[in-house]
C-alpha positions, 0 to 999 in steps of 0.5 A: 791284884786286878779287880777282886770281889771278896765275899763270905762263903758261909753265914757271915763273920768269916773274918773278911775284915782281916782278909780285906786288910791283907789284900788292901796292900795290893789294891788302890781302891776299896769299895763297900757295896752293900749292907749297913751298920748291922755288919762289922769288920774287925781288924787287929793291927799291932795290938790294936783292935779296929771294928768298922761298920760302914767305912771300908777296912782299907781306911786303915792303910794310908793313901787308899781310896775308900768308897761307900757305894750306892748299894749300902744303906747308911745311918748318917749319925752312926757314920759320923760316930765311926769317922770320929772314932777313927780320928781319935785313933789317929786315922784321918779319912778326909781325902780318902773316904767317899760316900755315894750320893745315891746310897739310901739312908737308915733313919730312926723310924726304920730302927723302930719298925725293925724292933717292933716287927721282931717283937711281934714275930715272937718265936718266929723272929729272924734275929735281926740286929734291929739297926733298921736295915731291912726297913730301909731296904724295904723303902728303897724297893718301895721307892719311898726312901731318902738318899744321901743326896737328899740329906745334903739338900736342906730344904728337900730333906726337911720336906721329905723327912716331915712326910716320912715321919708322919707316915711312919708314926701312924704305923708305929702307933698301930704297933703300940710304939711311941711316935717320933719327934720330927724336930728332934730327928731333923736336928740330929740328922741335918747336923750329920748331913753337914758333917758328911757333906765333904765326903759325898760324891758321885762314886760311880763316876769316881770308880769309872775314872779309877778303871780308866787309870787301871787302878786295882779295885777291891770290892768289900762284901758284908755278911755272907752268901747264906744271908743273901736275900736271893740265895740265902736261907730265906727268910733268915737272911739279910735284906741285900745281895751279899753274893758277888753280883751285889758288888756290881749293882752296889758300885756301878762297876760292870761284871766284865770288869771283875777279874776274880772272886775270893771267898772267905770261910772259917775252918769251922762254921758259925752264924748269928741269929735264927735259922738253920745251921745243919752242923751246929754242935755244942761241943765246938761252941763251948770250946770256942766260946771258952777261948773268948771267940765267936762273939758278934762284932756288932751285937756282942751276941755269942755266935752259934758254932758247928763243924765245917760244912762243905755242902754250904761252901761248895754251893757258895763257890758255885753261886759266887764264881769263887776262884780263890779261898781264904780260910781263917780261924785255923788256930781255933781247932788246935786242941781237937783230937778229931775234926768233923767235916760235913760232906752231905745231908741226909733227910730220911732216905734222901741225900743232898749234895747241895743246899735245899731251898726248902727251909723246912727240908734243910731244918730236917737234914742231918749232916753226913760227916767225914772225920780228920785227925787233929794236929793238937799243936798251936798254929798261931805262930806259923808264918809259912805253909811249911810251918803248919803241922802236916795234919793241918795242911791236909785238912786245909787241902781237903776243905779246898777240894771239897769246896771246889776252889784254890786255897790262897790264904790261911789265917792262924790268928787275928793279926795281920802278921798271922797270915800265910800266903800260898 
C-alpha cells in the first residue's frame, strides 16, 4: 500500500473510521496524528459497532502496530476508559498500541475553560464538544502544557500540575466557575499515568524504525479539511491541522516519505457545530435524520446536512494534494428522484469557484447547482462497481471529476463488506 495519509475532504464525519479500517488490511502501522477525544471514528464489524476516540482504528485488526502520535492531545482518563472498553470487547491492545511520550495532555481545567468560553460567547459560540481540546492546544502553543512524559514522572507531574491548577483556578474564578481540587485531579490522573505507562514510547523512533523495515504506514487523520486551523472556515474550526501536512508534524515522519493522500467524502455534505454550510438543506437533513443517520459519534448531536459541495471538495483536493477518493454513504441518497450538486457559489454579482477565506462572504454565498437523476433503488447490497445502478455510477464519476481526483472506493453502508474497491 505504501505510506498513505487519509484525510477528510469536508467538515469531518465523512466515514473515515470505516475507510481506515478497510485500508488497514494493507498496512503494517496505523498512526493517529492530531486532534483529541473530540473526534470519533465508528467502525461496524459483523454487527458490532465500535466507536474509537483516541485509539487508532487499526486496533480492530490483529498484529497491527497502532500509534497515538505526538500531534494528538490526550485526556489520560478518557484513554484508559477507551482501552478498558476494548478489553471488554475482547480486543487486547497491549503490545500493539503505543502512546507518544511527547503528546500533550488534556486536563480538567482545559474542559472547564472550554465550557466557560463557549458560554460567554453566547450566540457567537464555535460549537465545540467542550472536551478541552482548544485550551490544551493553546497551552501547547504557549509552552505551558504538560505532556505524557511528565505524566509518567510522578514528582515532576505533581509539581507542574499543582502550579497549573493554581494558575487556572484563578481564571476559573474570574469566569464565576468553581475551582478544581488539586488532590482529586492529581489522584485521578496519576492513576491513569500508572495504567498508561506500559504503552508510552518514543514513537518518532518507532516510526523511523518502521520506515527502515519498509513497513506500510497509514496516517489516520481526525475531523476534516474545513475544520483545519489554517485552512478551514475560521474561526469555526478545530485547534489542530486536520489537513495532510498535519500527518508529518503530528508523527515525525517527513513529507518525502509520504506516497499518497486519500480523501474521504460523503455523497452529500454534513457538519457539526456552528459556522457556514453553503448547501445546507432541510429536506435532505430531514430525510437522513429520519433514516437514523447523521448523529455525532462523540456528542450524539444531529449533524447539519446539505447537498454535495464540489467547491469544498475541489479546494480540499488542492490543499491536501489528494490523489484518490473514497466516497461514503451513497446509500443515503437511494430514495431521491433528483440529487443536487453545488458547482460554484454566487455572492451578488460575483461567482466563486473556490472557497472564499472571508467568513462573511462565505456566509452570504448561495450555491449554484447542477442536478443529477437519482437511481431510486437500494444500493446497500452492491459489492462490485457493476452492481451499482448506472445512475449511481454516473453520479460518483461526476463527483470525482468535479473534485479533481481518482475514485478508488465507494461505500454503500457502514459494514466492512459494504465496500466497493475500484
